[in-house]
PyMOL Python script that loads the backbone (N, CA, C, O; Angstrom):
from pymol import cmd

cmd.read_pdbstr("""\
ATOM      1  N   MET A   1     196.050  10.713 120.065  1.00  0.00           N
ATOM      2  CA  MET A   1     195.866   9.374 120.592  1.00  0.00           C
ATOM      3  C   MET A   1     195.867   8.345 119.462  1.00  0.00           C
ATOM      4  O   MET A   1     196.457   7.274 119.602  1.00  0.00           O
ATOM      5  N   SER A   2     195.216   8.658 118.350  1.00  0.00           N
ATOM      6  CA  SER A   2     195.166   7.696 117.255  1.00  0.00           C
ATOM      7  C   SER A   2     196.537   7.521 116.605  1.00  0.00           C
ATOM      8  O   SER A   2     196.844   6.446 116.091  1.00  0.00           O
ATOM      9  N   THR A   3     197.358   8.564 116.624  1.00  0.00           N
ATOM     10  CA  THR A   3     198.709   8.450 116.079  1.00  0.00           C
ATOM     11  C   THR A   3     199.550   7.513 116.926  1.00  0.00           C
ATOM     12  O   THR A   3     200.359   6.751 116.396  1.00  0.00           O
ATOM     13  N   THR A   4     199.367   7.564 118.224  1.00  0.00           N
ATOM     14  CA  THR A   4     200.124   6.694 119.121  1.00  0.00           C
ATOM     15  C   THR A   4     199.747   5.230 118.901  1.00  0.00           C
ATOM     16  O   THR A   4     200.627   4.370 118.873  1.00  0.00           O
ATOM     17  N   THR A   5     198.471   4.935 118.747  1.00  0.00           N
ATOM     18  CA  THR A   5     198.061   3.545 118.543  1.00  0.00           C
ATOM     19  C   THR A   5     198.501   3.048 117.175  1.00  0.00           C
ATOM     20  O   THR A   5     198.869   1.882 117.030  1.00  0.00           O
ATOM     21  N   PHE A   6     198.467   3.918 116.169  1.00  0.00           N
ATOM     22  CA  PHE A   6     198.918   3.518 114.838  1.00  0.00           C
ATOM     23  C   PHE A   6     200.421   3.221 114.851  1.00  0.00           C
ATOM     24  O   PHE A   6     200.860   2.231 114.264  1.00  0.00           O
ATOM     25  N   ALA A   7     201.208   4.072 115.516  1.00  0.00           N
ATOM     26  CA  ALA A   7     202.657   3.840 115.624  1.00  0.00           C
ATOM     27  C   ALA A   7     202.922   2.573 116.417  1.00  0.00           C
ATOM     28  O   ALA A   7     203.844   1.823 116.095  1.00  0.00           O
ATOM     29  N   GLY A   8     202.142   2.328 117.427  1.00  0.00           N
ATOM     30  CA  GLY A   8     202.300   1.107 118.215  1.00  0.00           C
ATOM     31  C   GLY A   8     202.029  -0.138 117.388  1.00  0.00           C
ATOM     32  O   GLY A   8     202.715  -1.150 117.533  1.00  0.00           O
ATOM     33  N   ARG A   9     201.035  -0.061 116.526  1.00  0.00           N
ATOM     34  CA  ARG A   9     200.738  -1.194 115.646  1.00  0.00           C
ATOM     35  C   ARG A   9     201.868  -1.439 114.647  1.00  0.00           C
ATOM     36  O   ARG A   9     202.210  -2.587 114.364  1.00  0.00           O
ATOM     37  N   LEU A  10     202.436  -0.382 114.123  1.00  0.00           N
ATOM     38  CA  LEU A  10     203.526  -0.535 113.164  1.00  0.00           C
ATOM     39  C   LEU A  10     204.755  -1.158 113.811  1.00  0.00           C
ATOM     40  O   LEU A  10     205.433  -1.983 113.198  1.00  0.00           O
ATOM     41  N   LEU A  11     205.039  -0.769 115.034  1.00  0.00           N
ATOM     42  CA  LEU A  11     206.239  -1.265 115.706  1.00  0.00           C
ATOM     43  C   LEU A  11     206.067  -2.678 116.243  1.00  0.00           C
ATOM     44  O   LEU A  11     207.051  -3.401 116.396  1.00  0.00           O
ATOM     45  N   SER A  12     204.839  -3.081 116.529  1.00  0.00           N
ATOM     46  CA  SER A  12     204.624  -4.396 117.132  1.00  0.00           C
ATOM     47  C   SER A  12     204.019  -5.401 116.163  1.00  0.00           C
ATOM     48  O   SER A  12     203.451  -6.403 116.598  1.00  0.00           O
ATOM     49  N   ARG A  13     204.125  -5.160 114.875  1.00  0.00           N
ATOM     50  CA  ARG A  13     203.537  -6.096 113.920  1.00  0.00           C
ATOM     51  C   ARG A  13     204.326  -7.406 113.898  1.00  0.00           C
ATOM     52  O   ARG A  13     205.517  -7.436 114.207  1.00  0.00           O
ATOM     53  N   THR A  14     203.649  -8.465 113.533  1.00  0.00           N
ATOM     54  CA  THR A  14     204.290  -9.773 113.515  1.00  0.00           C
ATOM     55  C   THR A  14     205.145  -9.934 112.275  1.00  0.00           C
ATOM     56  O   THR A  14     204.905  -9.299 111.249  1.00  0.00           O
ATOM     57  N   ARG A  15     206.133 -10.782 112.384  1.00  0.00           N
ATOM     58  CA  ARG A  15     207.025 -11.051 111.248  1.00  0.00           C
ATOM     59  C   ARG A  15     206.310 -11.973 110.271  1.00  0.00           C
ATOM     60  O   ARG A  15     205.522 -12.826 110.678  1.00  0.00           O
ATOM     61  N   THR A  16     206.581 -11.804 109.003  1.00  0.00           N
ATOM     62  CA  THR A  16     205.874 -12.578 107.988  1.00  0.00           C
ATOM     63  C   THR A  16     206.695 -13.726 107.415  1.00  0.00           C
ATOM     64  O   THR A  16     206.199 -14.471 106.570  1.00  0.00           O
ATOM     65  N   GLY A  17     207.928 -13.885 107.851  1.00  0.00           N
ATOM     66  CA  GLY A  17     208.737 -14.982 107.348  1.00  0.00           C
ATOM     67  C   GLY A  17     209.397 -14.667 106.024  1.00  0.00           C
ATOM     68  O   GLY A  17     209.590 -15.568 105.209  1.00  0.00           O
ATOM     69  N   GLY A  18     209.741 -13.434 105.791  1.00  0.00           N
ATOM     70  CA  GLY A  18     210.406 -13.042 104.558  1.00  0.00           C
ATOM     71  C   GLY A  18     211.862 -13.472 104.557  1.00  0.00           C
ATOM     72  O   GLY A  18     212.288 -14.211 105.444  1.00  0.00           O
ATOM     73  N   PRO A  19     212.630 -13.022 103.577  1.00  0.00           N
ATOM     74  CA  PRO A  19     214.017 -13.442 103.436  1.00  0.00           C
ATOM     75  C   PRO A  19     214.896 -13.117 104.640  1.00  0.00           C
ATOM     76  O   PRO A  19     215.819 -13.873 104.944  1.00  0.00           O
ATOM     77  N   ASP A  20     214.630 -12.008 105.330  1.00  0.00           N
ATOM     78  CA  ASP A  20     215.452 -11.649 106.479  1.00  0.00           C
ATOM     79  C   ASP A  20     215.131 -12.493 107.701  1.00  0.00           C
ATOM     80  O   ASP A  20     215.957 -12.604 108.606  1.00  0.00           O
ATOM     81  N   ASP A  21     213.956 -13.085 107.743  1.00  0.00           N
ATOM     82  CA  ASP A  21     213.548 -13.843 108.916  1.00  0.00           C
ATOM     83  C   ASP A  21     214.176 -15.224 108.977  1.00  0.00           C
ATOM     84  O   ASP A  21     214.558 -15.686 110.052  1.00  0.00           O
ATOM     85  N   ASP A  22     214.286 -15.879 107.846  1.00  0.00           N
ATOM     86  CA  ASP A  22     214.722 -17.272 107.842  1.00  0.00           C
ATOM     87  C   ASP A  22     216.111 -17.380 107.229  1.00  0.00           C
ATOM     88  O   ASP A  22     216.252 -17.399 106.006  1.00  0.00           O
ATOM     89  N   ARG A  23     217.128 -17.450 108.066  1.00  0.00           N
ATOM     90  CA  ARG A  23     218.486 -17.567 107.569  1.00  0.00           C
ATOM     91  C   ARG A  23     218.775 -19.010 107.147  1.00  0.00           C
ATOM     92  O   ARG A  23     219.545 -19.246 106.216  1.00  0.00           O
ATOM     93  N   GLY A  24     218.167 -19.953 107.822  1.00  0.00           N
ATOM     94  CA  GLY A  24     218.334 -21.351 107.452  1.00  0.00           C
ATOM     95  C   GLY A  24     219.726 -21.873 107.717  1.00  0.00           C
ATOM     96  O   GLY A  24     220.609 -21.116 108.119  1.00  0.00           O
ATOM     97  N   PRO A  25     219.931 -23.151 107.499  1.00  0.00           N
ATOM     98  CA  PRO A  25     221.265 -23.744 107.706  1.00  0.00           C
ATOM     99  C   PRO A  25     222.182 -23.431 106.530  1.00  0.00           C
ATOM    100  O   PRO A  25     222.281 -24.217 105.588  1.00  0.00           O
ATOM    101  N   GLU A  26     222.846 -22.292 106.585  1.00  0.00           N
ATOM    102  CA  GLU A  26     223.658 -21.841 105.455  1.00  0.00           C
ATOM    103  C   GLU A  26     224.823 -22.780 105.167  1.00  0.00           C
ATOM    104  O   GLU A  26     225.149 -23.021 104.005  1.00  0.00           O
ATOM    105  N   ILE A  27     225.446 -23.307 106.201  1.00  0.00           N
ATOM    106  CA  ILE A  27     226.602 -24.201 105.988  1.00  0.00           C
ATOM    107  C   ILE A  27     226.154 -25.455 105.249  1.00  0.00           C
ATOM    108  O   ILE A  27     226.837 -25.911 104.332  1.00  0.00           O
ATOM    109  N   LEU A  28     225.025 -26.009 105.635  1.00  0.00           N
ATOM    110  CA  LEU A  28     224.502 -27.202 104.968  1.00  0.00           C
ATOM    111  C   LEU A  28     224.198 -26.907 103.494  1.00  0.00           C
ATOM    112  O   LEU A  28     224.473 -27.735 102.626  1.00  0.00           O
ATOM    113  N   GLU A  29     223.642 -25.748 103.218  1.00  0.00           N
ATOM    114  CA  GLU A  29     223.347 -25.388 101.826  1.00  0.00           C
ATOM    115  C   GLU A  29     224.625 -25.257 101.009  1.00  0.00           C
ATOM    116  O   GLU A  29     224.671 -25.690  99.858  1.00  0.00           O
ATOM    117  N   HIS A  30     225.663 -24.663 101.592  1.00  0.00           N
ATOM    118  CA  HIS A  30     226.928 -24.526 100.876  1.00  0.00           C
ATOM    119  C   HIS A  30     227.566 -25.887 100.608  1.00  0.00           C
ATOM    120  O   HIS A  30     228.072 -26.131  99.512  1.00  0.00           O
ATOM    121  N   VAL A  31     227.543 -26.763 101.595  1.00  0.00           N
ATOM    122  CA  VAL A  31     228.128 -28.092 101.427  1.00  0.00           C
ATOM    123  C   VAL A  31     227.369 -28.873 100.359  1.00  0.00           C
ATOM    124  O   VAL A  31     227.985 -29.504  99.500  1.00  0.00           O
ATOM    125  N   LEU A  32     226.058 -28.835 100.404  1.00  0.00           N
ATOM    126  CA  LEU A  32     225.273 -29.556  99.396  1.00  0.00           C
ATOM    127  C   LEU A  32     225.462 -28.951  98.002  1.00  0.00           C
ATOM    128  O   LEU A  32     225.484 -29.676  97.007  1.00  0.00           O
ATOM    129  N   GLY A  33     225.596 -27.645  97.933  1.00  0.00           N
ATOM    130  CA  GLY A  33     225.830 -27.004  96.641  1.00  0.00           C
ATOM    131  C   GLY A  33     227.163 -27.402  96.040  1.00  0.00           C
ATOM    132  O   GLY A  33     227.238 -27.716  94.852  1.00  0.00           O
ATOM    133  N   TRP A  34     228.227 -27.392  96.851  1.00  0.00           N
ATOM    134  CA  TRP A  34     229.548 -27.777  96.342  1.00  0.00           C
ATOM    135  C   TRP A  34     229.603 -29.265  96.013  1.00  0.00           C
ATOM    136  O   TRP A  34     230.302 -29.671  95.084  1.00  0.00           O
ATOM    137  N   THR A  35     228.867 -30.082  96.774  1.00  0.00           N
ATOM    138  CA  THR A  35     228.800 -31.506  96.461  1.00  0.00           C
ATOM    139  C   THR A  35     228.154 -31.711  95.095  1.00  0.00           C
ATOM    140  O   THR A  35     228.607 -32.546  94.312  1.00  0.00           O
ATOM    141  N   LEU A  36     227.111 -30.961  94.810  1.00  0.00           N
ATOM    142  CA  LEU A  36     226.460 -31.054  93.505  1.00  0.00           C
ATOM    143  C   LEU A  36     227.402 -30.617  92.381  1.00  0.00           C
ATOM    144  O   LEU A  36     227.420 -31.231  91.314  1.00  0.00           O
ATOM    145  N   VAL A  37     228.178 -29.568  92.615  1.00  0.00           N
ATOM    146  CA  VAL A  37     229.128 -29.088  91.607  1.00  0.00           C
ATOM    147  C   VAL A  37     230.185 -30.142  91.327  1.00  0.00           C
ATOM    148  O   VAL A  37     230.505 -30.405  90.168  1.00  0.00           O
ATOM    149  N   VAL A  38     230.731 -30.750  92.379  1.00  0.00           N
ATOM    150  CA  VAL A  38     231.763 -31.778  92.210  1.00  0.00           C
ATOM    151  C   VAL A  38     231.184 -32.992  91.495  1.00  0.00           C
ATOM    152  O   VAL A  38     231.823 -33.551  90.604  1.00  0.00           O
ATOM    153  N   LEU A  39     229.980 -33.401  91.880  1.00  0.00           N
ATOM    154  CA  LEU A  39     229.339 -34.549  91.240  1.00  0.00           C
ATOM    155  C   LEU A  39     229.100 -34.284  89.753  1.00  0.00           C
ATOM    156  O   LEU A  39     229.327 -35.165  88.924  1.00  0.00           O
ATOM    157  N   LEU A  40     228.656 -33.110  89.420  1.00  0.00           N
ATOM    158  CA  LEU A  40     228.445 -32.752  88.019  1.00  0.00           C
ATOM    159  C   LEU A  40     229.763 -32.752  87.245  1.00  0.00           C
ATOM    160  O   LEU A  40     229.812 -33.213  86.104  1.00  0.00           O
ATOM    161  N   ALA A  41     230.826 -32.239  87.857  1.00  0.00           N
ATOM    162  CA  ALA A  41     232.128 -32.228  87.194  1.00  0.00           C
ATOM    163  C   ALA A  41     232.641 -33.646  86.957  1.00  0.00           C
ATOM    164  O   ALA A  41     233.217 -33.932  85.907  1.00  0.00           O
ATOM    165  N   VAL A  42     232.434 -34.528  87.923  1.00  0.00           N
ATOM    166  CA  VAL A  42     232.863 -35.924  87.757  1.00  0.00           C
ATOM    167  C   VAL A  42     232.077 -36.582  86.628  1.00  0.00           C
ATOM    168  O   VAL A  42     232.655 -37.289  85.801  1.00  0.00           O
ATOM    169  N   LEU A  43     230.776 -36.358  86.585  1.00  0.00           N
ATOM    170  CA  LEU A  43     229.961 -36.963  85.531  1.00  0.00           C
ATOM    171  C   LEU A  43     230.337 -36.445  84.149  1.00  0.00           C
ATOM    172  O   LEU A  43     230.388 -37.215  83.189  1.00  0.00           O
ATOM    173  N   VAL A  44     230.598 -35.161  84.044  1.00  0.00           N
ATOM    174  CA  VAL A  44     230.982 -34.571  82.756  1.00  0.00           C
ATOM    175  C   VAL A  44     232.327 -35.126  82.309  1.00  0.00           C
ATOM    176  O   VAL A  44     232.518 -35.437  81.134  1.00  0.00           O
ATOM    177  N   THR A  45     233.264 -35.248  83.258  1.00  0.00           N
ATOM    178  CA  THR A  45     234.589 -35.769  82.928  1.00  0.00           C
ATOM    179  C   THR A  45     234.515 -37.237  82.539  1.00  0.00           C
ATOM    180  O   THR A  45     235.157 -37.654  81.576  1.00  0.00           O
ATOM    181  N   ARG A  46     233.743 -38.023  83.271  1.00  0.00           N
ATOM    182  CA  ARG A  46     233.601 -39.447  82.982  1.00  0.00           C
ATOM    183  C   ARG A  46     232.944 -39.690  81.625  1.00  0.00           C
ATOM    184  O   ARG A  46     233.280 -40.645  80.926  1.00  0.00           O
ATOM    185  N   ALA A  47     232.012 -38.824  81.264  1.00  0.00           N
ATOM    186  CA  ALA A  47     231.290 -38.984  79.998  1.00  0.00           C
ATOM    187  C   ALA A  47     232.147 -38.536  78.804  1.00  0.00           C
ATOM    188  O   ALA A  47     231.765 -38.739  77.651  1.00  0.00           O
ATOM    189  N   GLY A  48     233.282 -37.939  79.081  1.00  0.00           N
ATOM    190  CA  GLY A  48     234.179 -37.518  78.003  1.00  0.00           C
ATOM    191  C   GLY A  48     233.726 -36.240  77.325  1.00  0.00           C
ATOM    192  O   GLY A  48     234.113 -35.982  76.186  1.00  0.00           O
ATOM    193  N   LEU A  49     232.943 -35.461  77.974  1.00  0.00           N
ATOM    194  CA  LEU A  49     232.447 -34.222  77.395  1.00  0.00           C
ATOM    195  C   LEU A  49     233.441 -33.073  77.573  1.00  0.00           C
ATOM    196  O   LEU A  49     233.248 -31.978  77.046  1.00  0.00           O
ATOM    197  N   MET A  50     234.507 -33.348  78.328  1.00  0.00           N
ATOM    198  CA  MET A  50     235.461 -32.270  78.589  1.00  0.00           C
ATOM    199  C   MET A  50     236.875 -32.766  78.482  1.00  0.00           C
ATOM    200  O   MET A  50     237.816 -31.995  78.671  1.00  0.00           O
TER     201      MET A  50
END
""", "prot")
cmd.dss("prot")
cmd.show_as("cartoon", "prot")
cmd.util.cbc("prot")
cmd.orient("prot")
């Protein structure tokens, strides 16, 4: 009986919000990341560093 309740607790535990739980807006992150890369490239080019 105690094994059944222990297994039940393991299977019904709440999620803790780890990396697998929160996928987030991936497209928005990619767009903002590439925007930052382009902005950095423009600034480097304008400053004559490249």
